[in-house]
C-alpha positions in Angstrom: -0.1 -0.1 0.3 2.1 3.0 -1.1 -0.1 5.6 0.5 0.9 4.0 4.3 -2.9 3.4 4.9 -4.1 -0.4 5.8 -6.2 -2.0 3.7 -9.6 -2.9 4.5 -8.9 -5.2 7.1 -7.2 -3.1 8.6 -3.6 -5.2 7.8 -0.7 -3.6 5.6 0.3 -5.9 2.7 3.3 -7.7 2.7 4.4 -6.9 -1.0 4.9 -2.9 0.9 7.3 -4.1 3.4 11.2 -2.5 3.2 13.5 -3.9 1.0 16.3 -5.8 2.4 16.6 -9.0 4.3 14.8 -9.4 7.8 12.1 -7.0 7.7 9.6 -10.7 9.0 7.2 -9.1 11.7 4.1 -6.7 11.3 2.5 -5.3 14.4 0.2 -3.0 15.7 0.4 -0.3 18.4 -2.8 0.3 20.4 -3.1 4.2 18.5 -3.3 1.7 15.2 0.2 2.6 13.5 1.4 -0.6 12.1 5.2 -1.0 12.4 7.4 -3.9 9.7 10.1 -5.0 12.2 13.9 -6.3 11.1 14.1 -8.1 14.6 11.6 -9.4 16.7 9.9 -6.7 18.8 8.8 -7.4 22.1 5.4 -6.4 23.9 5.4 -3.1 26.1 1.6 -3.6 27.3 1.7 -0.5 29.7 2.9 1.5 26.6 0.4 0.4 23.9 3.3 -0.3 21.8 5.6 -3.1 20.0 8.8 -2.6 21.0 12.3 -3.1 19.2 15.2 -1.1 18.3 14.3 2.1 16.3 16.6 1.1 13.5 15.3 -2.4 13.5 11.3 -0.8 13.3 9.6 1.5 10.6 5.8 2.7 9.9 3.7 0.8 7.6 0.5 2.2 7.8 -1.8 4.6 10.0 -5.0 2.6 11.0 -7.7 2.5 13.5 -7.2 1.8 16.9 -7.6 -1.5 18.1 -8.2 -2.9 21.8 -6.7 -6.2 20.6 -3.4 -4.7 19.4 -1.4 -7.0 21.6 -2.2 -10.1 19.3 -1.9 -8.5 16.2 1.9 -9.8 15.8 2.8 -11.3 12.3 5.5 -13.2 10.8 6.0 -13.2 7.1 4.1 -15.6 5.0 6.9 -18.8 4.3 9.4 -17.4 6.5 11.5 -19.2 8.7 11.8 -17.9 12.3 14.5 -19.8 14.1 12.8 -20.0 17.8 15.3 -20.2 21.1 16.1 -23.3 23.0 
């Protein structure tokens, strides 16, 4: 979505993720803004945001606030993410 707005369901399209390796996560903050992440973000419940180093996040779209924002973390389809043991 070149205009920075989320689609009708409110979720940005993976085709619009930043170029380069590792932009494999997408999540929405409580205020409705969606961000792409190059490292897996951590939930900051009290702040209403997903957190990652600022170099590893980029605004994806402006959306409507979502009371279930903490359940919006998505992984790029087909992406193999190694899990910590």
